[in-house]
N, C-alpha and C positions, 0 to 999 in steps of 0.2 A: 313867897307869894302863893304857892300852891295850897297852903293851909287855909286860904281865904275862900277856896272853892267849896260849895256845899256838896256833901257826899249824898247824892240823890239815888234812889232806887228806881230803876226803870222796869216796871211791871210787864212791859211788852216782851221782855226777854224770857219770861216764863213760858213753858210749853203748856199745852192743854192738860197734860197729866199733872203738872205742878200747880196750875192755877187754883183749882178747887181746894186741894189740901192747904195751900198757902193761906186761904181765907177761912176755911172751916175747921181745920185741925188745930184749934187753939183752945186754951182754957177760957172759961166764961168769966169776963170781968165786967165791972159796973161803971167805972168812971171813964170819961172821955180821955183823960190823960193816960190812964192805964191801958186803954185800948190802943191809943196812938203809939205808945211805947212798945206794946206787944207786937204790933204789926211792923213797925219800922226797925226794931232791933238796933243794930249799929248804924243804921242810915239816919240822916237828918230829916229827910223829906221824901215824898214820892215825886218822881220826875214830872214836872208840869207838861213838858213836851216829850212824849214817849217816842222811841225810835221807830216803832212798828205799830201804828194805830190800828191797822187792819187785824193784827194779832189779838188786840184787846177785844174786838168784836167777835172774832172766831173763838176765843176762849170763853167768853160769856155764852155764846151759842152752845158750845160743847158742855158747859156747866148745866145749862137748862135741859139739854137733851138727856143728860145723865142724872137728873135731879132725883129721880126715884131711887136710884142706887145710892146716891149721896145721903138720902134720908134714912137708909138702912145702916149707914156707917156713923153718922154724926147725930148728936142730940138736937132736938128742935131749937134749943137755945143757941147752939153752935151755928146752926144754919141761919138763924135770925141775925145773930151778931155779924156773921160773915157777909150776909146780904147788905146790911147797913154799911159795912166797910166798902163793898164793891160799888154800890150805887150812890151813897151819900158822902163817903169820905174820899174815895178815889174818883168818883163821878164817871164811871164807865159809860153812863148814858150819853155823855157828850159825843162819843164816837159814832153813835147812831145817826147823828145829824151832820157828819163830816162828809161833804160832797167829794172829797178826794178818795174816799174808800168806796169800793165797788158797791153799787146800790143793791145788787142781788144778795150779797153777803149781809148787808144791814137789814134788808127786808126779812131774810130767812132767820136772822138772829131775833128780831122782834117776834116773828111768828112762833119761834121755839119757846118763848116765854109763856105760852099757853100750857106747856107741859108741867111745870111745877104746880100750877093750880089744879090741873086735872089729876096728876099722879100723886100729889102730896096733900095740898091744902084741902081738897074736896074729900079726902079719905080720913082726915083726922078731926078731932073734936076741938082743936085749938080755937081760941077766939081771934079771928082775923084782925079785929080792930086793935088788939094788943100786940101785933106783930108787924114786921116789915112788909108783909104781903099787902096790908092795907094801904101802905104808902108807896108801893113799888112804882106805880105809874106816875104818881105825883113827883117823885124824885127824877124820873126820866124826863118829864115835861119841864122840870126846872133847868134841864140842860138844853132846851130849845133856845139857842142863843145865836143872834140876839133875839130877845123876845119881841114879837111884833108890837109896834106902838099903837096900831089901829085896831085893838081888840075890843074897844068899847062897844056896847050895845050888841054884843054877840057876833061881831064881825072881826075876822082876823085876816090880814094880808100875809100870805106865806109864799116864800120862794118855791119853785117846783120841787126841789129836793126836800124841803121841809114838809110840803103838802103830801108828798109820797109817803114819807115816814109816819106822819100823823094819821093818814088814812090806814096804814098798816096797823098802827096802834089800836085804832077804833075797831078794825076788823078782828083783831086778836081779842079785844075786850068783849066783843059780841060773842065770840066763841066761849069765852070764860063764863059769861052770863047764861049760856045754854047748858052749863053743867048743873044738874039738878040741885045739888046741895048749895050752890053759890047763886042760884037764880034769884033768890029773895033778898040778897044783900044789897043795900043802897048806901051811898055816902051820906055824910051829915047834910050836904046841900040836897035836900029831897027834890024829887021831880025829875032826876036824871034818868034817861032812858037807855043809856049804854053801859056805864061803868060804875061798879061799887068801889073801885080802887083809885080813881082819879080824885085827888084831894083839892086843896086850895088852888094850886097852880092850874090844874085842869079846869076848875070852875071859873077862874078869873080870865083865862085865855079863851076858852071855848064856850063860855056861857053856862047857865045852870042846866040846860037840857039840850045837849048837842043832838041834832037831828040828821045832819048829812054832811058829807065831805065831797067837795068837787075838785076835780083835777085842774091843774094849771096854776098860773101865778096868783090868780084871785081865788082864794078859798073862803067861802062864806058858810058859817055855821049859824043856823037860826035857832033861837031859844023858844 
């Protein structure tokens, strides 16, 4: 009977020192199948329910804080491939909205995401639209689950926990837009006043031109 159990890999067992090399110290591959096989190795899947969700947040925070050093070690393509795996394959963004994890840790993690843009993206000539950096915030907002149903007409009803995290995201995006080289970037949905990096998910949930976030259960974003 034991043979029927899926051999899953629990990423929350990685230390902060192991987390970044696990995702970035990899050969560059092109296909989805090759990428999946490369990261999983002998494992059949990533664990859906990790044993230590807070460790996932702490490891992402450590990665962001050390991103300038990581950029000296790994090629841009390795960083891009690893970021896609972290946020789009493993979906580490889901833990930023987990109310069971200390809110201070989650807020600090989101705030630390400013550093890769300041220390790496703004200093290089790469085309942001051709990299994960363009989709960074879109992928995180996809993990805002359950997505509020009342987001039509630029209004979204969020729980206090969700509202707090979304406000932190917008504050972080505002800091990114204050970086000179990134200040002129705008997403495809023109007219946005905050973020060049929130894609379709951000546009659909928060409207085309988010103007403000209010605390509390009722969060209203006016376009």
